[in-house]
C-alpha positions in Angstrom: 189.0 -36.1 -29.0 186.3 -33.6 -30.0 182.7 -34.0 -28.9 179.9 -32.8 -31.3 176.5 -32.2 -29.8 173.1 -31.8 -31.4 170.0 -30.9 -29.4 166.3 -30.8 -29.6 163.9 -28.3 -28.1 161.3 -29.4 -25.6 158.7 -31.8 -27.3 160.8 -32.2 -30.4 163.0 -35.0 -31.7 165.1 -36.1 -34.7 168.4 -34.5 -33.9 171.6 -36.1 -35.2 175.4 -36.0 -35.7 176.8 -37.2 -39.0 180.1 -37.4 -40.9 179.8 -36.2 -44.5 181.7 -38.4 -47.0 180.5 -36.7 -50.2 177.3 -35.7 -52.0 174.0 -37.5 -52.5 171.6 -36.9 -55.4 168.6 -37.5 -53.1 169.6 -36.3 -49.6 172.2 -33.7 -50.7 174.9 -35.2 -48.6 176.3 -38.7 -48.2 175.9 -39.0 -44.4 177.5 -41.5 -42.0 175.4 -41.1 -38.8 177.4 -41.1 -35.7 174.7 -40.2 -33.1 171.0 -40.0 -33.7 167.8 -39.7 -31.6 164.4 -40.0 -33.1 162.0 -41.2 -30.3 163.0 -39.2 -27.2 162.0 -35.7 -26.4 164.2 -32.7 -25.2 167.5 -34.6 -25.3 170.9 -34.1 -26.7 172.9 -36.4 -29.0 176.6 -36.5 -28.7 179.3 -38.1 -30.8 183.0 -38.3 -30.0 185.5 -38.3 -32.8 189.3 -38.3 -33.1 189.3 -38.2 -36.9 189.6 -35.4 -39.4 186.5 -34.8 -41.4 183.5 -32.7 -42.4 180.7 -33.1 -39.8 177.1 -32.0 -39.6 175.1 -31.5 -36.5 171.4 -31.1 -36.8 169.5 -29.5 -34.1 165.7 -29.7 -34.0 163.8 -26.5 -33.0 160.2 -25.6 -33.0 160.8 -24.1 -36.5 162.2 -27.3 -37.8 165.7 -28.8 -38.5 168.7 -26.5 -38.1 171.9 -27.9 -39.5 175.4 -26.5 -38.8 178.8 -27.8 -40.1 182.2 -28.4 -38.6 185.5 -29.1 -40.2 187.8 -31.0 -38.0 191.5 -30.8 -39.0 194.8 -31.8 -37.5 197.3 -29.0 -37.0 200.6 -29.6 -35.3 199.4 -33.1 -34.1 196.2 -31.7 -32.4 192.6 -31.8 -33.6 190.7 -28.5 -34.1 187.2 -27.7 -35.1 186.3 -24.9 -37.5 182.8 -23.6 -37.9 181.6 -23.8 -41.6 178.4 -23.4 -43.6 176.3 -25.4 -46.1 177.8 -23.5 -49.1 181.4 -24.5 -48.1 180.2 -28.0 -47.0 178.9 -28.6 -50.6 182.1 -27.5 -52.1 184.1 -29.8 -49.9 181.7 -32.7 -50.5 182.1 -32.2 -54.2 185.9 -32.4 -54.0 185.5 -35.6 -51.9 183.5 -37.1 -54.7 186.6 -36.6 -57.0 188.6 -38.7 -54.6 190.5 -35.9 -52.7 191.1 -36.2 -49.0 190.0 -33.5 -46.6 193.6 -32.5 -45.7 194.1 -31.7 -49.4 190.9 -29.8 -49.7 190.9 -27.6 -46.6 193.8 -25.8 -45.1 193.3 -24.5 -41.6 195.1 -21.9 -39.5 195.0 -21.2 -35.8 194.4 -17.8 -34.4 197.6 -15.7 -34.1 198.2 -14.4 -30.5 199.4 -11.0 -31.6 196.5 -10.5 -34.0 194.1 -11.7 -31.3 195.4 -9.1 -28.8 195.4 -6.4 -31.3 191.9 -7.1 -32.4 190.6 -6.9 -28.8 192.5 -3.7 -28.3 191.0 -2.3 -31.5 187.6 -3.1 -30.4 188.1 -1.3 -27.1 189.7 1.7 -29.0 186.6 2.0 -31.2 184.4 2.1 -28.2 186.3 5.0 -26.9 187.2 7.2 -29.9 184.1 9.2 -31.0 182.7 9.1 -34.5 182.1 12.8 -34.1 182.8 15.1 -31.2 179.1 15.8 -30.7 178.3 12.0 -30.0 181.0 11.7 -27.3 181.5 12.5 -23.7 185.0 14.0 -23.5 185.2 13.4 -19.8 185.1 9.6 -20.2 187.9 7.7 -18.5 190.4 5.9 -20.7 191.5 2.3 -19.9 195.3 2.5 -19.2 196.0 -0.6 -21.4 194.8 1.4 -24.5 197.4 4.1 -24.0 201.1 4.0 -25.2 203.7 4.0 -22.5 204.7 7.6 -22.9 201.1 8.7 -22.2 200.3 6.1 -19.5 202.1 8.0 -16.7 200.9 6.5 -13.3 201.2 10.0 -11.8 198.6 11.3 -14.2 196.1 8.5 -14.3 193.2 8.2 -14.6 193.3 10.2 -17.7 190.2 11.4 -19.6 189.5 11.4 -23.3 189.9 15.2 -23.6 193.6 14.8 -22.6 194.6 12.1 -25.1 192.0 12.0 -27.9 194.5 12.6 -30.7 196.9 10.0 -29.3 194.1 7.5 -29.1 193.4 8.2 -32.8 197.0 7.6 -33.6 197.1 4.4 -31.6 193.9 3.2 -33.4 195.4 3.9 -36.9 198.7 2.0 -36.0 196.7 -0.9 -34.6 194.6 -1.2 -37.7 197.7 -1.0 -39.9 199.5 -3.7 -38.0 196.5 -6.0 -38.2 196.4 -5.5 -42.0 200.1 -6.5 -42.2 199.4 -9.7 -40.1 196.4 -10.5 -42.3 198.7 -10.2 -45.4 200.9 -12.8 -43.8 198.0 -15.2 -43.1 197.7 -14.3 -39.4 194.2 -13.7 -38.1 192.6 -13.0 -34.6 190.4 -16.1 -35.0 190.8 -19.6 -36.5 190.3 -19.7 -40.2 190.4 -22.0 -43.2 190.5 -21.9 -46.9 189.3 -24.4 -49.5 192.1 -25.3 -51.8 191.2 -26.3 -55.4 192.7 -29.3 -57.0 194.8 -27.0 -59.3 196.1 -25.0 -56.3 196.9 -28.2 -54.4 198.8 -29.4 -57.4 200.8 -26.1 -57.7 201.5 -26.2 -53.9 202.7 -29.8 -54.1 205.0 -28.9 -57.0 206.5 -26.1 -55.1 207.0 -28.3 -52.1 208.7 -30.9 -54.2 210.9 -28.3 -55.7 211.9 -26.9 -52.3 212.6 -30.4 -51.0 214.8 -31.2 -54.1 216.8 -27.9 -53.7 217.2 -28.6 -49.9 218.5 -32.1 -50.6 221.0 -31.0 -53.2 222.2 -28.2 -50.9 222.7 -30.6 -48.0 225.0 -32.7 -50.3 226.9 -29.7 -51.8 227.6 -28.3 -48.3 229.6 -31.5 -47.6 231.9 -31.0 -50.5 234.8 -28.8 -51.0 233.9 -25.7 -52.9 235.8 -26.7 -56.0 234.0 -30.1 -56.2 230.7 -28.5 -55.5 231.1 -26.2 -58.5 231.9 -29.3 -60.6 228.7 -31.0 -59.4 226.7 -27.9 -60.2 228.2 -27.8 -63.8 227.5 -31.5 -64.3 223.9 -31.1 -63.1 223.5 -28.1 -65.5 224.8 -30.3 -68.4 222.4 -33.1 -67.5 219.5 -30.7 -67.4 220.4 -28.9 -70.6 222.7 -31.2 -72.6 224.6 -29.7 -75.4 223.9 -30.9 -78.9 226.4 -30.7 -81.8 225.1 -29.6 -85.3 225.3 -32.5 -87.7 227.8 -31.9 -90.5 228.1 -33.6 -93.9 
């Protein structure tokens, strides 16, 4: 269960929480209101949901209405909320209008623990390593968790930047490179999502169907003696590409 909250500043009202089911020519979005307040001041509006969907929460401030968007997805059996924006919400609503389900339109990924730890380490490193020597106090103490084991000798701690500056630069470079590798594998420090086009979804489904078919065939072939398995493969090949004889008069 995820609780979505919209609020209003003192003296203001009109906040709401809504599920978006598509677009609307007049109101931009086809909204299903889940929680709405219009006559009370300085209150919050809450809506609980256990369903996937695209949601809007509209706060009311002294400057007017302020909408933000959430994409709620099921990953590994649990619900997770991903922050979104109006641009992506419009793209998703457009795909909904064509009959696609949210799970087909949006693919969400949870944060990767290694990437998260490395990103935090990189942030600390960049707070220690100077942009130029003139802008830095070389007597600054170095947090032990930023140092590699061979440098973090308890007998020598606390160390100062003048002692390990070059080592820190090497650690920063290695950390950045590892984060880049993780990103190439789709592993990020924070939750992320991508919008999948209908064409991309179709291609992905085809690949999954192919993988499933290959796995099913392999499971059956493993149960057969090698000689019989080869016969089955030959028979399948013949069915896929049957031989044709040239007609002769």
